[in-house]
C-alpha positions as semicolon CSV with decimal commas, in nm:
position;residue;x (nm);y (nm);z (nm)
1;M;0,136;-0,144;1,781
2;A;0,497;-0,069;1,860
3;G;0,650;0,226;1,679
4;L;0,857;0,212;1,364
5;G;1,053;0,518;1,473
6;L;0,925;0,831;1,644
7;M;1,156;1,116;1,555
8;S;1,299;1,243;1,230
9;A;1,625;1,422;1,159
10;N;1,528;1,477;0,795
11;Q;1,649;1,811;0,668
12;I;1,460;1,925;0,359
13;N;1,599;2,262;0,255
14;K;1,323;2,464;0,093
15;E;1,574;2,714;-0,042
16;F;1,745;2,433;-0,234
17;W;1,420;2,315;-0,392
18;Y;1,255;2,651;-0,459
19;G;1,255;2,713;-0,835
20;K;1,462;2,398;-0,899
21;R;1,383;2,239;-1,235
22;V;1,290;1,882;-1,146
23;L;1,209;1,603;-1,388
24;L;0,981;1,353;-1,217
25;T;0,910;1,032;-1,409
26;G;0,611;0,824;-1,310
27;H;0,423;1,131;-1,185
28;T;0,082;0,975;-1,259
29;G;0,142;0,679;-1,026
30;F;0,057;0,655;-0,657
31;K;0,401;0,751;-0,525
32;G;0,458;0,987;-0,817
33;A;0,145;1,191;-0,741
34;W;0,252;1,230;-0,379
35;A;0,603;1,328;-0,493
36;A;0,465;1,586;-0,737
37;T;0,253;1,744;-0,464
38;Y;0,544;1,743;-0,217
39;L;0,779;1,905;-0,472
40;A;0,520;2,165;-0,568
41;H;0,479;2,254;-0,199
42;L;0,856;2,308;-0,181
43;G;0,833;2,547;-0,478
44;A;1,007;2,325;-0,733
45;D;0,944;2,366;-1,107
46;V;0,821;2,014;-1,186
47;T;0,799;1,844;-1,525
48;G;0,638;1,500;-1,528
49;I;0,682;1,214;-1,774
50;S;0,456;0,912;-1,743
51;L;0,200;0,692;-1,904
52;P;-0,159;0,803;-1,846
53;P;-0,289;0,683;-1,508
54;D;-0,462;0,348;-1,489
55;P;-0,842;0,371;-1,494
56;P;-1,088;0,402;-1,336
57;R;-0,950;0,616;-1,053
58;S;-0,614;0,774;-0,975
59;L;-0,463;1,013;-0,724
60;H;-0,302;1,205;-1,011
61;D;-0,643;1,283;-1,161
62;M;-0,771;1,402;-0,823
63;L;-0,482;1,646;-0,781
64;K;-0,376;1,752;-1,130
65;Q;-0,596;2,062;-1,164
66;K;-0,421;2,226;-0,869
67;L;-0,065;2,110;-0,935
68;P;0,154;2,372;-1,108
69;Q;0,346;2,123;-1,319
70;K;0,411;2,049;-1,685
71;S;0,283;1,702;-1,765
72;Y;0,377;1,478;-2,057
73;F;0,221;1,142;-2,134
74;A;0,502;0,938;-2,287
75;D;0,641;0,585;-2,265
76;I;0,994;0,587;-2,122
77;R;1,075;0,300;-2,358
78;N;1,053;0,559;-2,640
79;R;1,406;0,703;-2,649
80;T;1,318;0,984;-2,891
81;A;1,018;1,106;-2,690
82;V;1,214;1,095;-2,365
83;G;1,507;1,285;-2,515
84;D;1,286;1,555;-2,664
85;I;1,111;1,622;-2,333
86;I;1,434;1,627;-2,135
87;H;1,606;1,871;-2,368
88;E;1,301;2,096;-2,360
89;C;1,270;2,115;-1,980
90;K;1,649;2,106;-1,906
91;P;1,619;1,952;-1,558
92;Q;1,864;2,023;-1,279
93;I;1,737;1,729;-1,072
94;I;1,591;1,398;-1,193
95;L;1,379;1,172;-0,974
96;H;1,316;0,862;-1,183
97;M;1,019;0,670;-1,043
98;A;0,847;0,544;-1,361
99;A;0,829;0,166;-1,356
100;Q;0,619;-0,143;-1,396
101;A;0,592;-0,189;-1,022
102;L;0,354;-0,482;-0,967
103;V;0,487;-0,831;-0,898
104;R;0,187;-1,027;-1,025
105;R;0,161;-0,813;-1,339
106;S;0,528;-0,888;-1,406
107;Y;0,440;-1,259;-1,436
108;R;0,172;-1,176;-1,693
109;F;0,384;-0,925;-1,886
110;P;0,752;-1,011;-1,821
111;L;0,899;-0,851;-2,134
112;D;0,712;-0,525;-2,076
113;T;0,841;-0,527;-1,719
114;Y;1,207;-0,572;-1,820
115;E;1,181;-0,319;-2,103
116;T;1,024;-0,054;-1,882
117;N;1,239;-0,104;-1,575
118;V;1,576;-0,154;-1,747
119;I;1,566;-0,005;-2,098
120;G;1,338;0,277;-1,984
121;T;1,588;0,375;-1,716
122;L;1,877;0,365;-1,961
123;N;1,679;0,587;-2,200
124;I;1,658;0,849;-1,924
125;L;2,028;0,826;-1,844
126;D;2,137;0,824;-2,208
127;S;1,929;1,137;-2,272
128;V;2,111;1,339;-2,006
129;K;2,474;1,243;-2,071
130;D;2,550;1,586;-2,219
131;L;2,311;1,797;-2,011
132;S;2,529;2,068;-1,856
133;C;2,267;2,195;-1,609
134;L;2,216;1,855;-1,441
135;Q;2,310;1,834;-1,072
136;A;2,193;1,486;-0,961
137;V;1,990;1,183;-1,070
138;L;1,815;0,937;-0,840
139;V;1,679;0,609;-0,980
140;V;1,417;0,451;-0,754
141;T;1,427;0,071;-0,751
142;S;1,283;-0,151;-0,477
143;D;1,340;-0,336;-0,151
144;K;1,304;-0,651;-0,363
145;V;1,638;-0,611;-0,546
146;Y;1,823;-0,834;-0,301
147;Q;1,894;-1,205;-0,331
148;N;1,642;-1,322;-0,073
149;N;1,674;-1,655;0,109
150;E;1,396;-1,551;0,350
151;D;1,598;-1,580;0,670
152;G;1,443;-1,253;0,794
153;R;1,775;-1,072;0,821
154;P;1,748;-0,704;0,721
155;F;1,929;-0,640;0,394
156;T;2,215;-0,391;0,377
157;E;2,330;-0,210;0,065
158;D;2,628;-0,445;0,026
159;D;2,419;-0,762;0,008
160;P;2,407;-0,948;-0,327
161;L;2,142;-0,840;-0,574
162;G;1,900;-1,096;-0,714
163;G;1,533;-1,163;-0,771
164;D;1,335;-1,476;-0,853
165;D;1,028;-1,310;-1,006
166;P;1,035;-1,085;-1,317
167;Y;0,967;-0,765;-1,122
168;S;1,238;-0,821;-0,861
169;S;1,499;-0,934;-1,111
170;S;1,418;-0,643;-1,345
171;K;1,483;-0,401;-1,060
172;A;1,808;-0,577;-0,968
173;A;1,909;-0,554;-1,335
174;C;1,819;-0,185;-1,326
175;E;2,056;-0,139;-1,030
176;I;2,343;-0,304;-1,218
177;A;2,273;-0,116;-1,542
178;T;2,249;0,220;-1,361
179;A;2,579;0,169;-1,177
180;S;2,753;0,058;-1,497
181;F;2,614;0,349;-1,699
182;A;2,718;0,596;-1,430
183;K;3,076;0,464;-1,425
184;S;3,097;0,450;-1,804
185;F;2,951;0,788;-1,894
186;F;2,925;1,016;-1,589
187;T;3,253;0,973;-1,401
188;G;3,420;1,270;-1,567
189;S;3,112;1,491;-1,549
190;K;3,092;1,468;-1,168
191;I;2,714;1,432;-1,193
192;P;2,611;1,190;-0,916
193;I;2,387;0,903;-1,028
194;A;2,240;0,697;-0,742
195;T;1,972;0,440;-0,664
196;A;1,720;0,425;-0,377
197;R;1,568;0,106;-0,238
198;A;1,254;0,168;-0,033
199;G;1,035;-0,063;0,168
200;N;0,666;-0,131;0,104
201;V;0,478;0,198;0,111
202;I;0,119;0,260;0,210
203;G;-0,087;0,577;0,217
204;G;-0,398;0,740;0,081
205;G;-0,461;0,747;-0,291
206;D;-0,329;0,407;-0,390
207;F;-0,578;0,235;-0,622
208;S;-0,341;-0,016;-0,782
209;E;-0,437;-0,374;-0,850
210;D;-0,310;-0,650;-0,622
211;R;-0,205;-0,420;-0,338
212;L;-0,320;-0,468;0,018
213;I;-0,472;-0,132;0,114
214;P;-0,648;-0,070;-0,222
215;D;-0,787;-0,426;-0,213
216;I;-0,929;-0,364;0,136
217;W;-1,074;-0,028;0,031
218;R;-1,243;-0,177;-0,274
219;A;-1,385;-0,460;-0,064
220;A;-1,523;-0,207;0,187
221;E;-1,687;-0,007;-0,093
222;K;-1,853;-0,320;-0,235
223;G;-1,938;-0,483;0,097
224;E;-1,726;-0,785;0,007
225;V;-1,494;-1,005;0,211
226;V;-1,125;-0,920;0,177
227;K;-0,913;-1,196;0,023
228;L;-0,543;-1,220;0,113
229;R;-0,278;-1,416;-0,074
230;Y;0,000;-1,430;0,186
231;P;-0,138;-1,322;0,528
232;N;0,177;-1,430;0,715
233;A;0,419;-1,245;0,487
234;T;0,619;-0,964;0,650
235;R;0,725;-0,641;0,480
236;P;0,909;-0,318;0,579
237;W;0,590;-0,107;0,588
238;Q;0,614;0,272;0,585
239;H;0,407;0,572;0,480
240;V;0,461;0,695;0,126
241;L;0,584;1,031;0,262
242;E;0,872;0,856;0,439
243;S;1,018;0,723;0,115
244;I;0,964;1,051;-0,074
245;S;1,127;1,244;0,208
246;G;1,419;1,002;0,183
247;Y;1,448;1,049;-0,194
248;L;1,448;1,429;-0,169
249;T;1,693;1,432;0,121
250;Y;1,919;1,201;-0,081
251;L;1,900;1,413;-0,397
252;Q;1,969;1,727;-0,200
253;A;2,280;1,568;-0,049
254;L;2,399;1,430;-0,383
255;A;2,374;1,773;-0,544
256;T;2,543;1,967;-0,265
257;S;2,791;1,735;-0,089
258;D;3,145;1,629;-0,167
259;E;3,139;1,347;-0,422
260;K;3,296;1,089;-0,189
261;Q;3,070;1,156;0,110
262;I;2,742;1,014;-0,020
263;P;2,692;0,646;-0,115
264;R;2,550;0,565;-0,457
265;A;2,283;0,329;-0,321
266;L;2,075;0,360;-0,005
267;N;1,793;0,174;0,168
268;F;1,494;0,363;0,305
269;G;1,283;0,171;0,552
270;P;1,137;0,159;0,904
271;D;1,357;0,270;1,190
272;N;1,350;-0,071;1,356
273;Q;1,239;-0,409;1,239
274;E;0,892;-0,437;1,390
275;V;0,736;-0,753;1,247
276;L;0,406;-0,662;1,084
277;T;0,242;-0,926;0,869
278;V;-0,003;-0,870;0,587
279;G;-0,269;-1,013;0,820
280;N;-0,178;-0,762;1,096
281;I;-0,219;-0,470;0,859
282;A;-0,541;-0,610;0,711
283;N;-0,702;-0,661;1,052
284;S;-0,626;-0,305;1,161
285;I;-0,735;-0,142;0,834
286;Q;-1,054;-0,351;0,809
287;R;-1,172;-0,235;1,151
288;S;-1,103;0,127;1,055
289;F;-1,294;0,090;0,728
290;G;-1,590;-0,063;0,913
291;I;-1,548;-0,418;0,779
292;N;-1,676;-0,654;1,048
293;S;-1,603;-0,985;0,872
294;D;-1,270;-1,165;0,881
295;W;-1,054;-1,180;0,571
296;E;-1,036;-1,499;0,368
297;L;-0,742;-1,678;0,211
298;E;-0,745;-1,635;-0,166
299;E;-0,776;-1,962;-0,350
300;G;-0,647;-2,058;-0,691
301;P;-0,305;-2,054;-0,859
302;E;-0,044;-1,845;-0,684
303;F;0,251;-1,658;-0,827
304;A;0,556;-1,698;-0,606
305;E;0,630;-1,408;-0,372
306;K;0,881;-1,389;-0,087
307;S;0,730;-1,428;0,259
308;A;0,998;-1,241;0,456
309;L;1,156;-0,908;0,366
310;A;1,331;-0,645;0,579
311;L;1,567;-0,354;0,514
312;D;1,851;-0,207;0,718
313;A;1,833;0,172;0,670
314;S;2,115;0,258;0,909
315;L;2,341;0,385;0,628
316;A;2,078;0,646;0,529
317;R;2,059;0,753;0,894
318;K;2,437;0,777;0,918
319;T;2,506;0,960;0,592
320;L;2,190;1,172;0,546
321;G;2,046;1,204;0,895
322;W;1,727;1,052;0,751
323;R;1,503;0,829;0,954
324;A;1,140;0,724;0,956
325;K;0,924;0,984;1,130
326;W;0,579;0,825;1,168
327;N;0,530;0,510;1,374
328;S;0,309;0,226;1,252
329;Q;0,000;0,345;1,438
330;L;0,024;0,695;1,289
331;T;0,103;0,554;0,944
332;L;-0,215;0,346;0,946
333;E;-0,416;0,637;1,090
334;K;-0,299;0,875;0,815
335;T;-0,381;0,615;0,551
336;V;-0,729;0,542;0,683
337;T;-0,827;0,907;0,733
338;W;-0,725;0,988;0,374
339;Y;-0,966;0,728;0,234
340;Q;-1,234;0,840;0,478
341;A;-1,190;1,197;0,352
342;L;-1,236;1,067;-0,002
343;R;-1,552;0,886;0,104
344;D;-1,678;1,209;0,261
345;K;-1,614;1,397;-0,066
346;Q;-1,358;1,638;0,075
347;D;-1,118;1,839;-0,143
348;M;-0,849;1,573;-0,184
349;Y;-0,579;1,812;-0,301
350;S;-0,619;2,015;0,019
351;Y;-0,634;1,700;0,229
352;T;-0,326;1,548;0,064
353;L;-0,134;1,873;0,107
354;S;-0,237;1,893;0,472
355;Q;-0,082;1,550;0,535
356;I;0,241;1,667;0,371
357;Q;0,237;1,974;0,595
358;D;0,175;1,749;0,898
359;Y;0,474;1,538;0,798
360;L;0,693;1,849;0,764
361;G;0,573;1,981;1,101
362;E;0,407;2,286;0,950
363;N;0,059;2,235;1,106
364;K;0,155;2,289;1,466
């Protein structure tokens, strides 16, 4: 496959992160567990707020015994619980990743989705209005926040927000609410509040329902045929470490740069717009997992999902020096070898950490 971008100018400053009190919401999720491990490797003092991980298997549970973090199981829709935890840990940096992040689940539970993604975010922001130690807050939303007419054009940060399904529209609403809350309550405090919009992430340790790589992995374990809903759909695929690197680079810049230099919303996606369909990814991953049969088209009622989606991440490159580091071939390789290590009963904390060290160029 062609590359998604071969070099990285990302500048993670370990001195900035060492000992930094970081509140990480959603730390029991797929991306959250990777973020917690990444931050711990940088020496940050991490406090996590999240719901318990979904059974039966989670990356968080595989790593938690070796992660030096304080962990709280709490619903971010509970304003009192959120406020109590925040005022106990007194964070300097907040990376807000907790969310109801599944499109098809949002159709089944729309009110829960809106409450978690909008009201939950406002509970976090309202709890830190008077926190004197706070240096920066980053709210993670989605590449799906844009009004999408499916013309294939990469979205820029200035494009109109929208969303036809409950998940997408809840994240667009979260963007609007965050920007409004920041202007209303944080302008005088000079605490930067920003949002990050990342493309579709893949990587080891994702066991979520209705996601491509976990679905293929489960099919391989059971010896079943993989079923795809939208094999021709295109997405801005990237490794989970790319987005987390972007978030941390962004937070670092927000906390240390002149207020007017850093935008308050940025896209994080592949370096160029290589067109990779769901079917392309499935074919490659299936071969690596030893599945010899072709995938099948899933039958039955379908929830509407957009078929074309792409992000323009040039503003992140211009303002932060951030760019995707791993090309598509390496991204798929790192994903496959993680699941193979799990199959081979390796120490998954050590293996996960080794991939972070590879990403940071520390295993030369």
